[in-house]
N, C-alpha and C positions, 0 to 999 in steps of 0.2 A: 466521596460517595454519600448520597443522602439516603437515609434509612426510611424516612417518612415525610409527610408533608411539613413544610416549613411552618414554624410557630410564628404567629404574629408578634411583632415587637410591642411590648407595653412598657410604659414608663413607670408603672406601679407594680409592687410585688403582689403576688396572689393573696387573696383573702383566705385565712386559715382558721379563723375563730370558730367556736362551737356553733353559733347561729348559722354561719355560712356552710358548715358541714351538714347541719340538719337540712338546710335549704337544698344543698346538692343532692342529698339522699331523697328528698321529696321530688326533686326534679327528675332524677334517674328513675324512681318508682313510677312517676307519672308517664314518663317516656316509654318505659317497658309495658305499662298497662295499656297505653295507646297502641302499641304494636300488637299486643294480644287482641285488643278490640278490633284492630284493622283486619287481623287474620279471621276473627269471628265474622266480620262483615263479608269477607270474601267467601267464607264457608256458607253463610246464609244465602248470598246471592247465587252461588253455584247450586246449592240445594234447590232453590227456587227454579232455576233454569232447568235442572235435571228433572224436577217434578213436572214442570210444564211440558217439556218436549219429549221426554221418554215415557212418562206415566200419565200424561194428560190430566194431571191433578196438581194444581199449584197450591202449595201450603200457604194458608192465609197469614200466618204469623211471620214468615220469613222477611217480607218486605218491611213490615212494621218494626221488626227487631233490627234490621239493617239500618233503617232511618234513625232509630233510637240510639244505636251505637255510634252513628256519625256525629250526633250531638256531643257525645262524651269524648270521642277522639278529637274533635275540633276544640272543645273546651280545654282538654289537657294539653293539646298542642299549642294553643295560644298562651297558656300559662308558662309552659316551658320556654316558649319563644321570648316571653318577657324576661325571664331569668337569664337566658343565654344570649340576650341581645339580638334576637332574630326578628324583632318587631321593626316596623317602619320608624325611622328616626331621621333627624337632621344633623347627623354627625359632621358632615362637611361644613355646615354653617356654624356649628358650635366650635369646631376646631379653629375657625378664623378669629374667634373672640380672644381677648386678653385672658391670661391664666386666672386672674382674680375674679373675673366675671364668668369664666367657663365653669368653675366649680359650682357657683350659685345656680347657673342655668341648668346644669346636669342634675343637681339636687331638686330643683323645681320640676324638671321633667319627670323624674322618678316619683316625686310627691304627687304630681297630677295623675300619673299612671296608677299609683296606689289609691288615690281618690276614686278613679274610674273603677278599680277593682272593688272598692268598698260599696260603690253604687250598684255594681253587679250583685254583690252579696245581698244587699238590702232589698233591691227590686226582685232578684231571683227568689229570695226567701218568701217575700210577700206573695208572688205568683205561685210558688210551690204550695204554700198553705191554701191559697184560694182554689187551686185546681186539684188538690189532693183527693177530693171526694169524687171527681169525675174520672171515669174509667175508660181507657182506650179499648174499643171493642175487639181489635185484632190481637192484642196482647194480654188483655185483662189486667193491666197495671195502671196505677194512677197517672193521669195527665201531668200531675205535678212533677213526675220524674223528668219531664222535659226541662223544667226550670231549675231542677236541682243541679244540673250541669253548670248553670250560671253561678250558683252558690259556690260550688267546688272550685271552678276556675277563678272566681273573684277572690276567694280566700287565698289561693295560691299566688295570684297576682299581687295582692297586698303584701304577703310574706316576702315574695321575691323582690318587690320594689323597695321594701324596708331594708332588705339585704344590700341592695345597691347603694342606698343612702348611707348605711353604716360603713360600707366599704369606701365610699367617697370621702366620708369624714375621717376615716383612718388612713387615707391615701393608699388604698389597696384596690385591687382589681378582682371582680368576680370571675372565677374561672368557669367556663361552661361545663355542665355536668357530664356531657358526652365525651369529654377529653379523657 
């Protein structure tokens, strides 16, 4: 009798060092925050629909807030996807490589993902500062808040990619935070 879903077989032991535990905590917190923000999006949209059809008065802030929250849900989801290997990859192609080359390619892939995250942080921070003085009329918040989501996601992506590199060098496997 099977009590739950079958665990995928891995050839490496799970990564249990302190940095990995911190990354797992950040990943879980990001995932939980994304769920809360998704619920807030649903509430905003429902409030907008009720206001429009029942009271003939659409709240002007509801759509803007829902769109703002979508940016943060997406950013957090992308970062968690990088840690928990939910991003697009070429696993089947890498699996065909010899073991000596496979490790180098996997490290290179995670290093490139970390570089992409660092570019997100750098560019996002630049745009956050440039647009911070502009105010969104519907919400009354800085336009720079849009770009701050890039900074947050980029920082998490860098942290999670480094975690994968450390785990590979220690011959360990990063365990998804939602397990």
